[in-house]
LUMGU-739310 format. One record per residue (C-alpha): residue number from 1; residue in three letters; x, z negated, y. Coordinates in nm, 2 decimals. Each point is the difference from the previous one (the first is absolute). Example, Ala and Ser with C-alpha at 12.3 -4.5 7.8 and 13.67 -1.06 7.14 Angstrom:
! LUMGU-739310
1 | ALA | 1.23 | -0.78 | -0.45
2 | SER | 0.14 | 0.07 | 0.34
//
This chain:
! LUMGU-739310
1 | MET | -1.62 | -12.66 | 0.48
2 | PRO | 0.23 | 0.07 | -0.33
3 | LYS | 0.13 | 0.36 | -0.01
4 | ILE | 0.27 | 0.20 | -0.20
5 | ASP | 0.11 | 0.34 | 0.02
6 | MET | 0.20 | 0.15 | -0.31
7 | THR | 0.18 | 0.32 | -0.08
8 | ILE | 0.04 | 0.06 | -0.35
9 | GLU | 0.24 | 0.25 | -0.16
10 | SER | -0.08 | 0.16 | -0.35
11 | TYR | -0.34 | -0.14 | 0.01
12 | ASP | -0.16 | 0.04 | -0.35
13 | ALA | -0.27 | 0.25 | 0.09
14 | SER | -0.22 | -0.12 | -0.28
15 | ASN | -0.03 | -0.35 | 0.18
16 | ASP | -0.24 | 0.04 | 0.27
17 | PRO | 0.12 | -0.19 | 0.33
18 | LYS | -0.33 | -0.14 | 0.06
19 | ASP | 0.05 | -0.22 | -0.28
20 | ALA | 0.27 | -0.16 | 0.13
21 | ILE | -0.16 | -0.02 | 0.36
22 | ASP | -0.32 | -0.14 | -0.15
23 | TYR | 0.21 | -0.26 | -0.18
24 | LEU | 0.17 | -0.12 | 0.33
25 | GLN | -0.36 | 0.02 | 0.18
26 | LYS | -0.14 | -0.24 | -0.28
27 | THR | 0.27 | -0.23 | 0.03
28 | ASN | 0.06 | 0.00 | 0.36
29 | PRO | -0.22 | 0.20 | 0.21
30 | GLY | 0.14 | 0.19 | 0.28
31 | LEU | 0.17 | 0.35 | 0.10
32 | TYR | 0.17 | 0.19 | -0.25
33 | VAL | 0.18 | 0.33 | 0.03
34 | MET | 0.20 | 0.17 | -0.28
35 | ILE | 0.19 | 0.33 | 0.03
36 | SER | 0.11 | 0.14 | -0.35
37 | ASN | 0.21 | 0.30 | -0.08
38 | VAL | -0.19 | 0.09 | -0.34
39 | SER | 0.22 | 0.30 | -0.07
40 | ASP | 0.28 | 0.22 | 0.12
41 | THR | -0.23 | 0.17 | 0.22
42 | ALA | -0.33 | -0.21 | 0.07
43 | SER | -0.07 | -0.33 | 0.16
44 | VAL | -0.30 | -0.21 | 0.05
45 | PHE | -0.12 | -0.28 | 0.23
46 | PHE | -0.23 | -0.27 | 0.00
47 | VAL | -0.16 | -0.21 | 0.26
48 | SER | -0.22 | -0.31 | -0.08
49 | VAL | -0.13 | -0.27 | 0.25
50 | ALA | -0.22 | -0.29 | -0.10
51 | PRO | -0.34 | -0.03 | 0.10
52 | GLN | 0.06 | -0.31 | 0.19
53 | TYR | 0.26 | 0.20 | 0.20
54 | GLU | -0.19 | 0.33 | 0.08
55 | ASP | -0.13 | -0.08 | 0.32
56 | ALA | 0.37 | -0.07 | 0.09
57 | ILE | 0.14 | 0.35 | -0.13
58 | ASP | -0.17 | 0.29 | 0.07
59 | LEU | 0.08 | 0.22 | -0.28
60 | LYS | -0.16 | 0.29 | 0.18
61 | THR | 0.23 | -0.04 | 0.28
62 | LEU | 0.30 | -0.05 | -0.25
63 | SER | -0.11 | 0.29 | -0.17
64 | THR | 0.04 | 0.21 | 0.33
65 | TRP | 0.32 | -0.15 | 0.08
66 | LEU | 0.18 | 0.08 | -0.38
67 | GLN | -0.12 | 0.36 | 0.04
68 | THR | 0.10 | 0.04 | 0.39
69 | THR | 0.35 | -0.21 | -0.03
70 | ALA | 0.08 | 0.09 | -0.37
71 | GLY | -0.20 | 0.30 | -0.12
72 | LEU | -0.16 | -0.28 | -0.26
73 | ARG | -0.36 | 0.13 | -0.06
74 | GLY | -0.22 | -0.22 | -0.21
75 | GLY | -0.36 | -0.10 | -0.10
76 | GLY | -0.14 | -0.24 | -0.22
77 | LYS | -0.27 | -0.29 | 0.04
78 | LYS | -0.06 | -0.28 | 0.20
79 | GLY | 0.33 | -0.20 | 0.03
80 | ILE | 0.19 | 0.25 | -0.17
81 | LEU | 0.21 | 0.31 | 0.12
82 | GLN | 0.18 | 0.21 | -0.28
83 | LYS | 0.16 | 0.35 | -0.06
84 | LYS | 0.22 | 0.16 | -0.23
85 | MET | 0.26 | 0.25 | 0.15
86 | ASP | 0.15 | 0.30 | -0.10
87 | GLU | 0.31 | -0.08 | 0.16
88 | LEU | 0.26 | -0.27 | -0.03
89 | LEU | 0.01 | -0.26 | 0.27
90 | LYS | 0.38 | -0.10 | 0.08
//
């Protein structure tokens, strides 16, 4: 399964990280994770799994794990987790 994880410094908040992930999903479906520091005080994370891999990757379980291990709480629709955080991830 194709996957990539990215951490981006000084990401332009006017650009939606979902746009980059959508492009990756269209060209090479898989699991994609992006964490971006959108300002000096906030971050955003975005997780996307292609429909053909949804049986292999349970996003509800991943969401619980992210909350338990890293304090990341997010929501979204099927195949997507996302959250803007009021603190910077380092």
